[in-house]
C-alpha positions as CSV (number, residue, x, y, z in Angstrom):
1,M,-11.9,27.3,94.6
2,V,-12.6,30.4,92.5
3,S,-16.2,31.6,92.3
4,F,-18.0,34.2,90.4
5,R,-20.7,36.7,91.3
6,P,-23.7,37.2,89.1
7,G,-23.3,40.2,86.8
8,Q,-19.5,40.1,86.7
9,T,-18.0,41.2,83.3
10,I,-15.3,39.2,81.6
11,R,-12.9,42.1,82.4
12,Q,-13.7,41.9,86.1
13,I,-13.2,38.2,86.0
14,G,-9.9,38.7,84.3
15,A,-8.8,41.0,87.0
16,R,-9.3,38.3,89.5
17,F,-6.8,36.1,87.6
18,G,-4.0,38.7,88.1
19,G,-4.7,41.0,85.2
20,F,-5.3,38.4,82.4
21,N,-6.4,40.0,79.2
22,T,-10.0,39.5,78.0
23,V,-9.1,36.5,75.8
24,A,-7.2,34.8,78.5
25,A,-10.1,35.3,80.9
26,I,-12.5,33.7,78.5
27,V,-10.3,30.7,78.2
28,A,-10.0,30.5,81.9
29,V,-13.8,30.5,82.4
30,F,-14.3,27.8,79.9
31,A,-11.6,25.7,81.5
32,L,-13.2,26.1,84.9
33,V,-16.6,25.0,83.7
34,G,-15.2,22.0,81.9
35,G,-15.9,23.3,78.4
36,A,-19.6,22.9,79.0
37,A,-20.4,25.6,76.4
38,T,-18.7,23.5,73.6
39,P,-21.3,21.9,71.5
40,S,-21.1,18.1,71.4
41,A,-20.6,16.3,68.1
42,A,-23.7,14.8,66.5
43,E,-24.1,11.1,67.0
44,T,-24.2,8.9,63.9
45,T,-27.7,7.6,63.2
46,R,-27.9,3.8,63.1
47,I,-30.3,2.1,60.7
48,L,-30.9,-1.6,61.2
49,A,-31.4,-3.5,57.9
50,L,-33.2,-6.8,58.9
51,G,-33.4,-9.1,56.0
52,T,-32.3,-12.0,53.8
53,S,-29.6,-12.5,51.3
54,L,-31.0,-9.5,49.4
55,T,-29.9,-7.4,52.3
56,A,-26.8,-9.4,53.2
57,G,-25.4,-8.9,49.7
58,Y,-25.1,-12.5,48.6
59,G,-22.1,-12.8,46.2
60,L,-21.1,-9.2,46.4
61,A,-18.4,-7.1,47.9
62,E,-19.5,-5.2,51.1
63,E,-19.5,-1.9,49.3
64,D,-21.6,-3.3,46.4
65,A,-24.3,-4.9,48.7
66,F,-27.6,-3.1,49.5
67,T,-26.4,-1.9,52.9
68,G,-23.1,-0.6,51.5
69,Q,-24.7,1.3,48.6
70,L,-27.5,2.7,50.7
71,E,-25.2,4.0,53.3
72,S,-23.1,5.7,50.6
73,A,-26.2,7.2,49.0
74,L,-27.4,8.6,52.3
75,Q,-24.1,10.0,53.1
76,D,-23.9,11.7,49.7
77,Q,-27.2,13.3,50.7
78,G,-25.6,14.7,53.8
79,F,-26.8,12.2,56.3
80,D,-24.5,11.0,59.0
81,V,-25.7,7.3,59.1
82,E,-24.4,3.7,59.6
83,I,-26.3,0.8,58.1
84,L,-26.3,-2.2,60.4
85,N,-26.3,-5.2,58.1
86,A,-28.6,-7.7,59.7
87,G,-29.2,-9.7,56.5
88,V,-28.8,-13.5,56.6
89,S,-28.8,-15.6,53.4
90,G,-31.6,-18.1,53.3
91,D,-33.4,-16.6,56.3
92,T,-37.1,-16.9,56.6
93,T,-39.4,-14.6,58.6
94,A,-39.2,-17.1,61.5
95,G,-35.5,-16.8,61.4
96,G,-35.7,-13.0,61.4
97,L,-38.0,-13.1,64.4
98,A,-35.7,-15.6,66.2
99,R,-32.7,-13.3,66.0
100,L,-34.6,-10.0,66.5
101,D,-33.2,-9.6,70.1
102,W,-29.7,-10.0,68.8
103,S,-30.3,-7.6,66.0
104,L,-31.5,-4.9,68.3
105,A,-28.5,-5.2,70.6
106,D,-26.8,-2.4,68.6
107,N,-29.5,0.0,69.6
108,P,-30.6,1.1,66.2
109,D,-32.5,4.5,65.7
110,F,-34.4,3.2,62.6
111,A,-35.1,-0.1,60.9
112,I,-35.7,-1.4,57.4
113,V,-37.4,-4.8,57.3
114,E,-36.8,-7.0,54.2
115,L,-38.1,-10.5,54.9
116,G,-40.4,-13.0,53.2
117,S,-38.7,-13.9,50.0
118,N,-37.5,-17.3,51.3
119,D,-41.0,-18.0,52.8
120,G,-42.4,-17.6,49.3
121,L,-39.6,-19.8,47.7
122,R,-40.3,-22.5,50.2
123,G,-44.1,-22.3,50.0
124,I,-44.5,-21.6,53.6
125,N,-48.1,-20.9,54.7
126,P,-48.7,-17.2,54.3
127,D,-50.5,-17.1,57.6
128,I,-47.2,-18.1,59.3
129,T,-45.4,-15.5,57.3
130,R,-48.0,-12.9,58.5
131,E,-47.7,-14.0,62.1
132,N,-43.9,-13.8,62.1
133,L,-43.8,-10.4,60.4
134,D,-46.5,-9.0,62.7
135,A,-44.5,-10.0,65.7
136,I,-41.4,-8.3,64.3
137,L,-43.2,-5.1,63.5
138,T,-44.9,-5.1,66.8
139,R,-41.7,-5.4,68.7
140,L,-40.1,-2.7,66.7
141,G,-43.1,-0.4,67.4
142,Q,-42.8,-1.3,71.1
143,E,-39.1,-0.2,71.0
144,G,-40.1,3.0,69.4
145,I,-38.0,2.3,66.3
146,P,-39.5,4.1,63.2
147,T,-39.5,1.3,60.5
148,L,-39.7,1.1,56.7
149,F,-41.4,-2.1,55.7
150,T,-40.6,-3.6,52.3
151,G,-42.8,-6.0,50.4
152,M,-42.2,-9.1,48.3
153,Y,-44.1,-11.0,45.7
154,A,-44.6,-14.8,45.6
155,P,-42.9,-16.8,42.9
156,P,-45.3,-17.2,40.0
157,N,-45.0,-21.1,40.0
158,M,-46.7,-21.2,43.4
159,G,-50.2,-20.9,41.9
160,D,-52.7,-18.1,41.8
161,A,-54.3,-18.8,45.2
162,Y,-51.0,-18.9,47.1
163,E,-49.8,-15.9,45.2
164,A,-52.8,-13.8,46.1
165,Q,-52.7,-14.8,49.8
166,F,-48.9,-14.3,50.1
167,N,-48.9,-10.9,48.3
168,S,-51.6,-9.5,50.4
169,V,-49.6,-10.1,53.7
170,F,-47.2,-7.1,53.2
171,P,-49.6,-4.2,52.3
172,E,-52.1,-5.3,54.9
173,L,-49.4,-5.4,57.7
174,A,-48.1,-2.0,56.6
175,E,-51.6,-0.6,57.0
176,Q,-52.2,-2.3,60.3
177,H,-49.0,-1.0,61.8
178,S,-49.2,2.4,60.0
179,L,-45.8,2.0,58.4
180,P,-44.2,3.5,55.5
181,F,-44.2,0.8,52.8
182,Y,-42.1,0.0,49.8
183,P,-44.3,-2.5,47.8
184,F,-41.7,-4.7,46.1
185,F,-38.0,-4.8,47.2
186,L,-36.9,-6.1,43.8
187,E,-38.9,-3.6,41.7
188,G,-37.2,-3.0,38.3
189,V,-34.6,-5.8,38.9
190,A,-36.5,-9.0,39.2
191,G,-36.4,-11.2,36.1
192,D,-33.7,-9.0,34.3
193,P,-30.7,-11.2,33.6
194,S,-28.5,-8.1,33.1
195,L,-29.3,-6.9,36.7
196,N,-28.8,-10.3,38.4
197,L,-26.1,-12.8,39.2
198,D,-25.9,-16.0,37.2
199,D,-28.4,-17.6,39.6
200,G,-31.1,-15.2,38.2
201,I,-32.3,-14.5,41.8
202,H,-29.7,-12.2,43.5
203,P,-29.1,-8.7,42.2
204,N,-25.6,-7.8,40.9
205,P,-24.1,-4.4,41.8
206,E,-26.0,-2.7,39.0
207,G,-29.2,-4.3,40.2
208,V,-28.6,-3.2,43.7
209,S,-27.9,0.4,42.5
210,I,-31.4,0.4,40.9
211,I,-32.9,-0.8,44.2
212,V,-31.1,1.8,46.2
213,E,-32.0,4.6,43.9
214,A,-35.7,3.7,44.0
215,I,-35.9,3.2,47.7
216,L,-33.8,6.1,48.7
217,P,-36.7,8.6,48.9
218,Y,-38.6,6.3,51.2
219,V,-35.6,6.0,53.6
220,I,-35.0,9.7,53.6
221,D,-38.7,10.2,54.5
222,L,-38.2,7.7,57.3
223,L,-35.3,9.6,58.7
224,G,-37.3,12.7,58.7
225,Q,-40.0,11.4,60.9
226,D,-38.4,12.7,64.1
227,G,-35.5,14.6,62.6
228,S,-32.8,12.6,64.4
229,G,-31.5,11.1,61.3
230,I,-30.6,14.5,59.7
231,A,-27.1,15.6,60.1
232,S,-26.4,17.6,56.9
233,D,-23.6,19.8,56.1
234,G,-26.1,22.2,54.5
C-alpha cells in the first residue's frame, strides 16, 4: 500500500508514481483517499404537512393542492424541499393523533399542523380537540421537529359559547408550546365562492394560491430556525 509522509509536496508525491505530472498526482491522491475531499450533495429538507382535506387537496390535482403549491413556491425561493402530504379528508384531531407514528416514519425535518376544522364541523367538545392537539404538538417537540401550527375558527352556526371555546384552543396551544402560529388557515378564502369549489368549503386552485402566498413567510421563518432547510442557489 502506498503511504505518504507529512510535508510531502504534490510534486514529490507525483515522483513516487513514476513521474506523473502534477495534475495526475492530484487525481491519484484523491482516488486513494476515496474522494473524501469532494463535498457531499445537500440533502432535501422534508416538511410533514399533517392535516385534513385542506392539506390533502380535496377535489384538486396534486400540483394544485396546498402541498404541491407550497412545495413549488418554496423551490422558487431557492429551498430544496419536499412536502410530505399527510392530509386525510374528513380527519379529526383524534385521527391525526392516531396516525402520527405513521406520519413520522418518513423522518421529516419540519412539520406543519393543520387540524381541527372537522372537529368544529362535527361539534366535538373543544376540550377533546385541545387534548388531541396538545398530544400531537408534544410528540413533535419530543422528536425535535420544528413545527408551524395553524389555527381554525368554529363554524358560526355552533353558537357563541362553542365558538369562543373552540377558537381559543389554537392560540393558547401555540403559546403553551412556544410555536410559530398562523391564526386561520383559510384566511382570505373562507366564504368567498370564487375561491372555493362548488361545496363552498374546500378551496379551488386560486384559493389555495392565496393561502400559500399568505403562509409562505411563516414557513420560510420556520425553515430558518436551524438553517437546515436553506439550500439556495444564491
